[in-house]
N, C-alpha and C positions, 0 to 999 in steps of 0.2 A: 575613104577614113580622112584622109585629109581635109577631110568638110566637120566633121561631125567634132567635138565640144569635148571630147577625151585624152584622158591620158595616158594608158592605159587599156590593151589589145587584150581578152576576155580567152583560149583555146577551150575546144567544151572539149566532154570527158567520151564524148563516141567518139573522138579522134585518140584521144590518149590508151584508152581502154587498148586499143592497138598493134598499141605504138611496135609492141617486140613482136612480133612477127606481115605485120603489116608496114610495104613497103613503103606505097602512096601513104600515111597516112602520115607516118615519120618525113614527105617532101616536105607535106599541108601543112604541118605546123615546122619545119624550118622554109618554105619557105613568108607566111606569114610571120614568121620571127624575124627574120628579116627585115621586111617591107616598113613590120612597123618596130624596127629600133633606125631604121635609115630614116620613116617618117618623125622620129625622136619618144616616141612610148615606148611604154612598158610592156614586158608578155607575163601573164602568169596563166599558168594550165590548171586542170581538177578536177579533181577526182584523181588521181593517183593512186592507185593502189601497194604493187610490188615497191623493193624500193631501187629494183634496176631500170624500172622508169622514171623514176625522179633521176637520175644517172644520166640517161640515155633527158630527161630533157634539158641537162642542167647541162650536157658535151654544145646541144643544138643553139644555148643560150637562149631560153626561158628564165626568163629572172625572178618567177616566185611560183611558190604550188601554194593549190588549195586542195586540203587532205586529210579523212584520217588519220595517215597513215602518219600526224605529225599532232595534233593535237584532231577535238574530237573542237567546231560550233561551244563560242562563251562569248557569254555580253561580258562588252565592255568593259565598265569597271575592272572583270578576273584579266582584259590582257592591260591594264594599263601597268598594275604588281608586278 
C-alpha cells in the first residue's frame, strides 16, 4: 500500500454486506482501516445497505461510504449544485 500512488483505500462490498454477523469481516475492515490511516490514507466502503452497516463502519473509523442508501450515481454537474 505504501508504494502505490493512492490516497484512498476502498473496502469491497463483499466484506461490507456480511459485517452485521461475520466477525471476521468486521476484523478485516477494522485492520484495513487502521493500516490505511497509519499510512495517511482515507478509507471508503462501498455497498452499504441498511443504516446499521453505516453505523458499524463509522464506529470502525471508515472515512467515507458509497451507497444507494444516500444517493444514486449522478453526473458531476449535479453534484456541483
